[in-house]
N, C-alpha and C positions, 0 to 999 in steps of 0.2 A: 415218610416223608410227613413229616408237620403242617401244620395249613398254617402260609405269610397272617402274617397279623401286620395288621391297616390299622397307625392312630387318626381319625379324625380329627385335627384343631378346627375352629367354627361360635358365628360370631352371628347371631339369629339377623343381628340388621345386617348381614352384607345377601348381596341375593346368589352370589358366585355362591356361596358359603349354606346352601341350598341347593343349589344344587347339585354342584356334588355329594352332598347327599342323601339327595334319592338317588341318584344314578350308582354310588354305593353301596346303598341299602338298595336294590334290585337289580343287586347284579354281582352283591356277597356268593350268594348259593355255588352261584355262576365259573366264580373265578377261582373256587375255592381259598375265602380270608376268612379270617376271624377280626368283622370290623369295631373297635374301638373309637367310641364316641367319647371327646375331650372337649368338652366347652373354654372359650376361653375368650378375652376380651380386648377386639377391635381394640376399642379408644386409646388400653392404656401400652397397647403396643404398637400405635402408630405414634404416643406419646414421644414414648421411648426411644421410636425410631430419630422421629424427624419428620417420616410422611403422611404424608396428606389425601388426605382421602378424596378417592376420581371426581366429588361435588365439584370441590376447589379449586378443580385444575379445568376451566372447560374439553380441553378437547378432547381430556380421556369421560368425562363428564358423556361427551356427545357420542362415545367411539359405546362406552359400557350401557345407553340407550334402546342400540341400534345390537347389540350386542345379543342383554340379558333376555331380550324379545325374542330373538331371532333362538339365545338354545332353548329358553321359557319352552318353546315352540315344538323344537326338537328333545326335546327331552320329555316331555307335556308334564310338564311342570308350570300351573296355577299362576305365574308370575307373574304383576300386573305391574307397572312402572314407568311411571313419566317425569319429567322435567321436573317434575310441583313432590316430585318425591325426594328431591336433595334437599331439600328446605324438611320434610316431616324429618328424618336423616339426620341434618343435623341440630333440631330442636332433640332428638327424640334422644337418653341416655337408653343403652340396654343394658347398664351395669346390673341392676337389680335379678334384670328378666332369667342372666346369665348365674350371675349367686344366681338367684330360683337351682338356676335345669344345671348349677354343679352340686348343692343343695341335695336335689335327685337323684344322681347319678354317685353320691358319696353313702345316702340310705336306703335308695329303693334303686339300680340299675335301671333296670326290666322296664324303666320309662321313661325311658330318657329320650327314647326313640319319637316316641307319640308327643311326648311332652315338645320336642323342638319344632316337631312338625305339624304341631297347632302356634307354635309361635309365630313360623314361622308364616300360615295359614291368614292369619291374621295381620299378621307387620303385610306379609305381598301382597296379598289375594281381594281381603281385606279393605283393606287398610286403616286397619286398627293400632292408637300406637299401646307401647307394654307400657302397662300401668303397673305402677304398686297398687291399686286398685282395681285389678285383675287379678295381680298375680294372689295377694289373701281373702278377696272375697270368693273365690274360684277353687280354691283349696286351704277351706280353714277344715280345717284336722289336726289329727295327734300328731304329723308330719311337723305340719304350718309349727304347731306349738315346739319343735324341735327344735327348728333353725334357730345357724347359731354365728347374726352376718358375717362378724368376722375372723371364723372361723370358716364358712365360704369363701370366705373373700381373700383366705391366707391362698388354699390353696385354689381356686379362678388365679392369683397374682398369682403363683407358684405353677402353674403351667404356662400361665405365655409364658413366663419371661426362661423356661426352661427353654421354650422353643424358640428366643427372640433370636439367639444367632441366625435360624436361617430360612426367617420370615420376616416381609414386610409390612403385610398387611393378610386377608384369607382369600383364603380358604386353603388353607396348610396339608398337607398328611407328612406322616411319617413310619415306614414303611421297615420292620423287622422280618431278614432270612430265620 
């Protein structure tokens, strides 16, 4: 019998995506799954569905703070979250970061896991912004020159909207048996 394919749809702005990402990466060999990373843009999914980020709903935001801290500790993921992070998250877009991860996925997929983890570490553990400057300064090479944002944007939107029917936020996965 073949391995079960699990597609993980995620955005680095979501701490829940990071938790799910780390758990699936950690146990993929034990669970005998073929894990496929599918970068998606949470902002686009929220806008298309009319859903609101948890930070915009006071009770959900209060619960998220406690839940993410508890789950981070349990799963040993160094996520640091506070009420101030909601302002930072709402004021920071991850569109360019997710386009960049999508471009890497399309050209050199062996780096998607480590690159995604690096973005999460910077955003949720080291409290740094995910800016275009960091992306371009950090990755000035031939690959950076090959990236055409319009194509990656199309791929990112296609991935997000292909999964949109069943998803109103992040984290999401699709399992194919």
